[in-house]
C-alpha positions in Angstrom: 119.2 78.1 89.8 122.6 76.8 88.8 124.9 74.9 91.1 127.3 77.9 91.0 124.6 80.3 92.0 123.5 78.1 94.8 127.1 77.9 96.1 127.4 81.7 95.9 124.1 82.1 97.8 125.3 79.6 100.5 128.6 81.5 100.9 126.6 84.8 101.4 124.3 83.3 104.1 123.4 85.7 106.8 124.0 85.3 110.5 122.4 87.3 113.3 123.5 88.2 116.8 121.4 89.5 119.7 122.2 92.3 122.1 120.6 93.4 125.4 120.2 97.0 126.6 119.6 96.9 130.3 118.3 100.5 130.4 116.5 100.4 127.1 116.8 103.3 124.6 119.3 105.2 126.7 121.7 102.3 126.5 121.2 101.8 122.8 122.1 105.5 122.1 125.2 105.3 124.3 126.2 101.9 122.9 125.9 100.1 126.2 125.0 96.8 124.7 125.6 93.3 126.1 126.2 91.1 123.1 124.8 87.6 123.5 126.7 84.5 122.5 124.8 81.7 120.9 126.7 79.3 123.1 126.3 75.6 122.1 124.2 76.7 119.1 127.0 78.7 117.5 127.5 77.7 113.8 124.3 75.6 113.9 121.6 78.3 114.0 121.0 82.0 114.6 118.3 84.0 116.4 116.7 87.2 115.2 113.5 89.3 115.5 113.7 89.2 119.3 110.8 90.1 121.7 111.2 90.0 125.5 109.0 87.4 127.2 110.2 88.0 130.7 113.3 88.3 132.8 114.8 88.2 136.3 118.2 88.8 137.9 119.6 85.6 136.5 117.9 84.9 133.1 116.2 86.6 130.2 113.6 84.7 128.1 112.9 85.8 124.5 110.7 84.8 121.7 112.6 84.9 118.5 112.9 83.7 114.9 115.1 80.6 115.1 116.9 79.7 111.9 118.6 76.3 111.8 121.0 76.0 108.9 119.8 72.3 108.4 116.1 73.2 108.4 116.6 76.5 106.4 113.3 77.9 107.4 112.4 80.3 110.2 110.6 78.9 113.3 109.3 80.6 116.4 111.3 79.7 119.5 111.7 80.6 123.2 115.3 81.0 124.1 116.9 81.6 127.5 119.9 83.8 128.1 122.1 83.4 131.2 122.9 86.9 132.5 126.1 85.6 134.2 128.0 85.0 130.9 125.5 86.4 128.3 125.0 83.0 126.5 122.0 81.3 125.1 121.5 78.2 127.2 118.2 76.8 126.0 116.1 76.8 122.8 112.6 75.5 122.6 110.7 75.5 119.3 107.1 76.7 119.9 105.8 76.9 116.4 107.0 75.1 113.3 105.1 75.3 110.0 105.9 74.4 106.4 106.2 78.1 105.7 108.7 80.6 107.0 108.0 82.2 110.4 109.6 85.3 112.0 108.9 88.4 114.1 106.9 86.9 117.0 105.1 90.0 118.2 104.0 89.7 121.8 100.7 91.2 123.0 99.7 91.2 126.6 96.0 91.6 127.6 93.7 90.4 130.4 96.5 88.4 132.0 97.0 86.5 128.7 100.0 86.5 126.4 99.3 86.4 122.7 101.9 86.0 119.9 101.4 87.2 116.3 104.3 86.0 114.2 104.9 87.0 110.6 103.9 84.2 108.3 103.0 86.1 105.1 103.7 83.0 103.0 100.6 81.4 104.5 98.5 84.4 103.2 97.5 86.0 106.5 98.4 87.3 110.0 97.4 84.9 112.7 97.2 85.3 116.5 98.2 82.6 119.0 97.6 82.3 122.8 100.8 81.4 124.7 100.3 78.6 127.3 102.9 79.4 129.9 102.5 76.1 131.7 102.8 73.8 128.7 104.9 76.3 126.7 102.8 75.9 123.6 101.2 78.3 121.1 97.5 77.7 120.3 96.0 79.5 117.3 92.9 81.5 118.3 92.2 83.5 115.1 93.3 85.5 112.2 93.7 89.3 112.5 94.2 90.0 108.8 94.1 88.1 105.5 96.7 90.4 104.0 100.3 89.3 103.5 101.6 91.5 106.3 105.3 91.9 107.0 106.5 92.6 110.6 103.1 93.9 111.7 102.6 95.4 115.1 99.7 96.5 117.3 99.2 99.6 119.4 96.3 100.3 121.8 95.0 103.8 122.5 91.9 103.7 124.7 89.3 101.7 122.9 91.1 101.8 119.6 93.5 99.1 118.4 95.9 100.1 115.7 97.5 97.7 113.3 100.6 99.0 111.5 102.4 97.1 108.7 103.9 97.0 105.3 102.9 94.1 103.1 103.8 92.0 100.0 104.8 92.9 97.2 106.7 95.9 98.6 107.5 94.9 102.2 110.6 97.0 102.4 109.4 100.1 100.7 108.3 103.6 101.7 104.6 103.1 102.4 103.1 102.2 105.8 99.5 101.1 106.1 97.4 101.6 109.3 94.2 99.8 110.2 91.9 100.3 113.2 89.8 97.9 115.2 87.6 98.2 118.3 88.9 95.0 119.9 92.0 92.9 119.8 90.4 90.3 117.5 89.1 93.0 115.1 87.9 93.3 112.5 90.4 95.9 111.3 89.6 98.6 108.8 92.2 100.5 106.8 92.3 104.2 107.9 95.6 105.6 106.6 98.5 105.2 104.3 101.8 107.0 105.2 104.3 107.7 102.5 107.9 108.2 103.6 110.7 110.0 101.6 112.8 106.8 101.8 112.4 103.1 102.6 111.7 103.4 106.3 108.1 102.2 106.4 108.6 98.6 107.7 108.4 98.1 111.5 111.5 97.2 113.4 109.5 96.5 116.6 106.7 97.5 118.9 106.1 101.2 119.6 107.3 102.3 123.0 107.4 105.4 125.2 110.5 107.4 125.8 110.5 110.6 127.9 106.8 111.0 127.5 107.0 110.5 123.7 105.6 107.6 121.6 108.4 106.1 119.5 108.1 103.7 116.5 111.2 101.7 115.5 111.4 101.2 111.8 113.8 99.5 109.4 115.8 101.5 106.9 116.2 99.4 103.7 117.3 101.9 101.1 120.0 99.8 99.5 120.4 96.8 101.8 117.5 95.1 103.6 117.6 95.9 107.3 120.6 98.2 107.0 119.8 100.5 110.0 116.9 101.5 112.2 114.9 104.7 112.1 113.4 105.7 115.5 110.4 108.0 114.8 108.4 110.2 117.2 104.7 109.4 116.7 101.9 112.0 117.0 98.2 111.7 116.3 96.4 114.8 115.0 93.1 115.3 113.3 92.6 111.6 112.9 96.0 110.9 111.4 99.3 109.5 112.6 102.5 111.5 111.9 106.0 110.2 112.1 109.2 112.2 112.5 112.6 110.6 112.8 114.5 111.5 116.0 117.4 109.0 115.9 119.0 106.6 113.4 120.9 103.6 114.7 123.5 101.6 112.7 125.1 98.4 114.0 128.2 99.2 116.2 129.4 95.6 116.2 132.8 95.1 114.5 131.9 91.7 113.0 128.1 91.8 112.7 128.4 95.0 110.7 126.0 94.5 107.8 122.8 95.7 109.4 120.3 95.8 112.2 116.5 95.5 112.0 114.8 94.8 115.4 114.4 96.7 118.6 111.9 95.7 121.3 111.4 96.9 124.8 109.7 95.4 127.9 109.7 97.3 131.2 113.1 98.9 131.4 115.0 96.4 129.2 115.4 96.3 125.4 116.7 93.7 122.9 118.2 94.2 119.4 119.6 92.2 116.6 122.6 92.8 114.3 123.4 91.1 111.0 126.6 89.6 109.7 127.6 86.7 107.5 128.0 83.0 108.3 131.2 82.9 106.2 132.3 86.5 106.7 135.5 86.7 104.7 134.2 84.8 101.7 131.0 86.8 101.8 132.9 90.1 101.9 134.9 89.1 98.8 131.7 88.1 96.9 130.0 91.4 97.8 133.1 93.4 96.8 133.3 91.6 93.4 129.6 92.1 92.9 129.9 95.9 93.5 132.8 96.0 91.1 130.6 94.5 88.4 128.0 97.1 89.1 130.6 99.9 89.0 131.8 98.7 85.6 128.2 99.0 84.4 127.7 95.3 83.7 124.8 94.9 86.1 122.2 97.0 87.9 122.5 96.8 91.7 119.4 95.3 93.4 118.5 95.6 97.0 120.8 93.1 98.6 119.5 90.6 101.1 
């Protein structure tokens, strides 16, 4: 890549912001979102792919993808949010590998907390046990040798369901579902679901809303993580069916490029929204790029 291309890429670097919905999905739909400042980490790193670890009246603890601009690689971190001023006060790196990490899916079972981060560059989907006393992640196994992207689990009775897209079309229209009889598997493919648009990739764990099972999914028709598709999930005659009931676009005036994660724990939910590190410069670059496409000089790819 040329020096010029590298500079353009740097000027278009993404930045993400977190938001808290105290009353879950209802607050999301009514835009009652507490935006979280990165505090002392502003300009140095961003946090995305949030999952709620725990919370009380004073603090919220999340597991997130942490992206430090100096490291330039995703790591899994625990961050603490002060509810008095909605700022991130602490950041502890829990997992740092040579390859990119993101989407630290949390699974609770038998009084244990497990974390399954996306790490498709390593060639598989691994599961870690979270040590709450020492605040460490201990690898306990591999759930899949596929290059899964933003995989999630769902348990229904004795069945464990694994839902994911995977490389080489992680942001496409096909969702694959596997079934296992225990958390540790093995998992066997049971179904492939083809959507009419690019809304197959998970945006978070499935949750229950007014008695209905809902799957958050990413819409990436033209831009990766542009919006979120919330889909009612039903299971009939041995197959899952998905029907969109709500689509959410980022309402933030600055982080207005996209949104791609929603996770709920108890009554609270957390989301992320996307902007640019160098907003004005990035907007000019994107405008010029679209002008080139309009003039027919270059085909428009899916922007990242």
